[in-house]
Structure formats: C-alpha cells, structure tokens
C-alpha positions as CSV (number, residue, x, y, z in Angstrom):
1,M,0.0,0.0,0.0
2,I,1.3,3.5,-0.9
3,A,1.4,5.9,2.0
4,D,-0.3,9.3,1.8
5,N,3.0,11.1,1.1
6,I,4.2,8.5,-1.4
7,T,3.2,8.9,-5.0
8,S,2.7,6.2,-7.6
9,A,5.4,4.7,-9.7
10,E,4.0,6.3,-12.8
11,S,4.0,9.7,-11.3
12,L,7.5,9.2,-9.8
13,W,8.8,8.2,-13.2
14,R,7.6,11.5,-14.8
15,S,9.5,13.4,-12.0
16,I,12.7,11.3,-12.6
17,R,12.5,12.0,-16.4
18,R,12.2,15.7,-15.7
19,E,15.3,15.6,-13.5
20,A,17.2,13.6,-16.2
21,D,16.2,16.0,-18.9
22,A,17.5,18.9,-16.9
23,V,20.8,17.2,-16.0
24,A,21.4,16.2,-19.6
25,A,20.6,19.7,-20.9
26,G,22.9,21.3,-18.3
27,D,25.9,19.0,-18.8
28,A,26.7,17.5,-22.2
29,A,29.3,15.2,-20.7
30,L,26.5,13.4,-18.8
31,G,24.1,13.3,-21.7
32,R,24.9,9.8,-23.0
33,S,25.1,8.3,-19.5
34,I,21.7,9.8,-18.5
35,S,20.2,8.6,-21.7
36,L,21.4,5.0,-21.1
37,S,20.3,5.0,-17.5
38,I,17.0,6.9,-17.7
39,L,15.8,8.5,-20.9
40,D,16.1,5.4,-23.1
41,H,13.6,3.5,-20.8
42,P,9.8,3.7,-20.8
43,G,9.3,3.3,-17.1
44,L,10.8,2.9,-13.6
45,G,10.8,-0.9,-13.8
46,N,12.9,-0.8,-17.0
47,A,15.4,1.7,-15.6
48,V,15.8,-0.3,-12.4
49,A,16.2,-3.6,-14.3
50,F,19.0,-1.8,-16.3
51,Q,20.7,-0.7,-13.1
52,I,20.5,-4.3,-11.7
53,G,22.2,-5.7,-14.8
54,Q,24.9,-3.0,-14.9
55,R,25.7,-3.1,-11.2
56,L,25.6,-6.8,-10.6
57,G,26.9,-8.2,-13.9
58,T,30.7,-8.5,-14.5
59,D,30.6,-9.0,-18.2
60,S,28.2,-8.5,-21.1
61,E,26.7,-12.0,-20.6
62,T,25.9,-11.6,-16.9
63,R,24.7,-8.0,-17.4
64,A,22.3,-9.1,-20.1
65,L,21.1,-12.1,-18.0
66,F,20.4,-10.0,-14.8
67,T,18.7,-7.3,-16.8
68,R,16.5,-9.8,-18.6
69,I,15.5,-11.5,-15.3
70,A,14.7,-8.2,-13.7
71,H,12.6,-7.1,-16.7
72,E,10.7,-10.4,-16.4
73,A,10.0,-9.9,-12.7
74,F,8.9,-6.3,-13.0
75,S,6.7,-7.0,-16.0
76,A,5.0,-10.0,-14.4
77,S,4.5,-8.3,-11.0
78,P,3.7,-4.6,-11.1
79,D,3.7,-4.6,-7.3
80,L,7.5,-4.9,-7.4
81,V,7.6,-1.6,-9.4
82,E,5.4,0.1,-6.8
83,A,7.7,-1.3,-4.0
84,A,10.7,0.1,-5.9
85,S,8.9,3.4,-6.1
86,C,8.3,3.5,-2.4
87,D,11.9,2.6,-1.6
88,L,13.2,5.3,-3.9
89,Q,11.0,8.0,-2.4
90,V,11.8,7.2,1.2
91,I,15.5,7.9,0.4
92,V,14.7,11.4,-0.7
93,L,12.2,12.0,2.1
94,H,14.5,10.9,4.9
95,D,18.1,11.0,3.8
96,P,19.5,14.6,4.1
97,A,22.3,13.6,1.7
98,S,19.9,12.9,-1.1
99,K,18.1,15.9,-2.4
100,A,17.0,14.5,-5.8
101,L,15.6,11.3,-7.3
102,L,18.4,10.6,-9.7
103,P,21.2,10.1,-7.2
104,A,18.8,8.0,-5.1
105,L,18.0,5.8,-8.1
106,L,21.8,5.1,-8.6
107,N,22.4,4.5,-4.9
108,K,23.9,1.1,-4.5
109,G,21.8,0.3,-1.4
110,Y,18.7,1.0,-3.5
111,V,19.9,-1.2,-6.4
112,A,20.8,-4.0,-3.9
113,L,17.4,-3.9,-2.4
114,Q,15.7,-4.1,-5.8
115,A,18.0,-7.0,-6.8
116,W,16.7,-8.8,-3.7
117,R,13.1,-8.1,-4.7
118,V,13.8,-9.8,-8.0
119,A,15.6,-12.7,-6.2
120,N,12.7,-13.1,-3.8
121,W,10.3,-13.2,-6.7
122,L,12.4,-16.0,-8.3
123,W,12.6,-17.8,-5.0
124,R,8.8,-17.8,-4.5
125,R,8.5,-19.4,-8.0
126,D,11.0,-22.2,-7.2
127,R,13.7,-20.7,-9.4
128,T,16.1,-21.0,-6.5
129,D,19.4,-21.3,-8.5
130,L,18.8,-18.0,-10.3
131,A,17.7,-16.4,-7.0
132,L,20.9,-17.5,-5.2
133,L,23.0,-16.4,-8.2
134,L,21.5,-12.9,-7.8
135,Q,22.2,-12.9,-4.1
136,S,25.8,-14.0,-4.7
137,A,26.4,-11.2,-7.3
138,S,24.9,-8.6,-5.0
139,S,27.2,-9.7,-2.2
140,E,30.3,-9.6,-4.4
141,Q,29.5,-6.4,-6.3
142,L,27.6,-4.3,-3.8
143,Q,28.6,-5.8,-0.4
144,V,25.0,-6.5,0.4
145,S,23.9,-10.1,1.0
146,I,20.1,-10.7,1.5
147,H,18.9,-14.2,1.3
148,P,16.1,-14.7,-1.3
149,S,13.9,-16.3,1.3
150,A,13.9,-13.2,3.6
151,S,10.7,-11.1,3.8
152,I,11.1,-7.3,3.4
153,G,8.4,-4.6,3.4
154,T,8.4,-1.4,1.4
155,S,9.8,2.1,2.0
156,V,13.0,0.4,3.3
157,F,16.3,2.3,3.2
158,L,19.8,0.6,3.2
159,D,21.9,3.6,4.2
160,H,25.6,3.4,3.0
161,A,24.8,-0.3,2.2
162,T,28.2,-1.9,2.9
163,G,28.6,-5.1,4.8
164,I,24.9,-5.8,5.3
165,I,23.9,-9.4,5.8
166,V,20.3,-10.6,6.0
167,G,20.0,-14.3,6.4
168,A,17.3,-16.8,5.4
169,S,13.8,-16.4,6.8
170,V,14.5,-13.0,8.4
171,S,11.4,-10.7,8.4
172,I,11.7,-7.0,8.0
173,G,8.7,-4.6,8.1
174,D,7.9,-1.4,6.3
175,A,9.8,1.8,6.6
176,V,12.9,0.2,8.2
177,T,16.3,1.9,8.0
178,I,19.4,-0.4,8.0
179,M,22.9,1.2,8.3
180,Q,26.2,-0.4,7.2
181,N,27.6,-3.6,8.7
182,V,24.4,-4.8,10.2
183,T,23.9,-8.6,10.6
184,L,20.5,-10.3,10.9
185,G,20.5,-14.1,10.9
186,R,19.4,-17.4,12.4
187,K,20.8,-19.2,15.4
188,Q,20.8,-23.0,15.6
189,A,20.1,-22.9,19.3
190,D,16.8,-21.3,18.5
191,G,15.9,-24.1,16.1
192,G,17.2,-22.0,13.2
193,R,14.5,-19.3,13.6
194,A,15.4,-15.8,12.4
195,P,14.7,-12.3,13.8
196,T,11.5,-10.4,13.1
197,I,12.0,-6.6,12.6
198,G,8.9,-4.4,13.0
199,R,7.8,-1.3,11.2
200,G,9.8,1.9,11.3
201,V,12.8,0.3,13.1
202,L,16.3,1.9,12.9
203,L,19.2,-0.6,12.9
204,S,22.3,1.4,13.5
205,T,25.9,0.8,12.2
206,G,27.3,-2.6,13.2
207,A,24.2,-3.9,15.0
208,T,23.9,-7.7,15.3
209,I,20.6,-9.5,15.8
210,V,20.7,-13.2,15.6
211,G,18.1,-15.8,16.5
212,D,14.4,-15.9,17.4
213,L,14.1,-12.3,18.5
214,K,11.5,-9.6,17.8
215,I,12.3,-5.9,17.4
216,G,9.1,-4.0,18.0
217,D,7.7,-1.2,15.8
218,Y,9.7,2.0,15.8
219,A,12.4,0.6,18.1
220,K,16.0,1.5,17.7
221,V,19.2,-0.6,17.9
222,G,22.3,1.4,18.7
223,A,25.6,1.3,16.8
224,G,27.6,-1.8,17.6
225,S,24.9,-3.4,19.8
226,V,24.4,-7.1,20.1
227,V,20.8,-7.9,20.8
228,T,20.1,-11.0,22.9
229,Q,16.5,-10.3,23.9
230,D,13.3,-9.0,22.4
231,V,13.1,-5.2,22.0
232,P,9.6,-3.9,22.8
233,A,8.0,-1.3,20.5
234,G,9.5,2.2,20.8
235,C,12.4,1.1,22.9
236,T,16.1,1.7,22.2
237,A,18.6,-1.2,22.7
238,I,22.3,-0.3,23.2
239,G,25.4,-2.1,24.2
240,V,26.9,-5.6,24.3
241,P,24.8,-7.4,25.2
242,A,22.2,-4.7,24.5
243,R,20.2,-3.2,27.4
244,L,16.9,-1.4,27.0
245,T,16.5,2.3,27.4
246,N,14.1,5.1,26.5
247,C,11.1,2.8,26.5
248,P,7.6,4.2,26.4
249,A,5.8,3.7,29.7
250,E,3.6,0.9,28.3
251,S,6.6,-0.9,26.8
252,A,9.1,-0.5,29.7
253,P,10.4,-3.9,31.0
254,T,9.3,-4.9,34.5
C-alpha cells in the first residue's frame, strides 16, 4: 500500500525524467550516461532492471542475464515496481544527503534492495538457483547479501549499504532503515529461527541481531549493539549485550 505522502510509480517516473532532462541539458558530458540510465527507458521498472544488470553483472553476458531476469519480474509483478517506487521516495524523504531522485536511483543500497526483490520473486517461484545467483552477485559487487527467502516490506532504506547481511527467513517490516555492517540471521540454538524486525525500526551501524528475536515497531538498535532479547515497540537497545532504554511507559520492562 502506498502511504499518503508517497506517489505512484508512474507519477514518480515522470519526475525522474524531468530531472534527467534537466541534467542532460545542463551538462553535455553526462548526456549519454543519462540517456542510457534513464531516458532510453519507458518506465521505472525498465530503468531499475537496467541498473541491476549493470551493477551486478561482471561481463556482457551476466549483465544481459540479470537485466532480462529483472525485466521479467517487473513486467510480471507490477507490485514490485510500486515497491521500488516507495523505496526510492523514502531515500529522498528521509536522507539529508539525497536531495534529488536521480542520485537515489543510482544509490547502491537501492539497487541491492531491488535486486533482492527480484531474487525473492524468483525464490517464490521455485527458481532458486537464479535467486541465489543474484544474491551472490549482490554480495560480491555491492557488499549487500540478502537471502532470497527473507521477507522485506516497502519504504526500506539501506543507508551506506556496505557489509549488510540478512539471512534466510528474516522478516523486515515497512519503513525500516538499516545502516552499514548490520547482521541479521538465524541461530541453531533457537531451532534455526530468524529475527522479526517491526515497522519503522532503525538498525544502526554494526548492529547484530541473531536468533528468534522480535524488534518491535519504531524501536532503535544502537551502533555496535548485540541484541540478545526482544526489544519492545518504541524502545532503544544499546550495548553488548544490549540493554533497553528510552522505552515508552507501556513498553518498559518490569
């Protein structure tokens, strides 16, 4: 579902093209690159598919393969394009370093997240080998490894997007921000169950959350923290092992 302050993919694409036209007109040196990345494409899904191919592929064959797979996914499932639209807009809305749509579209965290959406689409259709190939390429080329079986909502922001690991079966809600070097994964002692991350959560740099844990809506996990217990909604978890602080009265541990 698109939030009130989030526009549709079609409307967003018109705004992106206006930005691209202005950039191309203002700097001839960028004209060809802008055409290849934006102006040669009829819609957001096509442009994102092109970015996935270019950023994950290491030669003409793999670039063409990844682009084709992404095109297939976006064409078959328009909801993926709307999700890509929400993810892109949240970068501009909430990241002070991103003032325009074009830089956000080229952001490697954004591309990595859309590559995961394609891999997840493949995974759910039992095309697991291709899904895992995309995950491997994203890990190698973009330093973001998200297992295709994970579940991720929309309006998600991978900030800086280096050293991010999201393991199998992890669940991440809408409007979550994940900083660099965050690890989310399973723990065999918990029967291999994975963390559940609620809506609007902030996972700061270097946070580690492993096992059958729940991070409640709008909670925060501090930089370098190792979470070993559930974090109630609205609380902040800091330290190693993490302790709870700044909890709303109704969520405060007893």
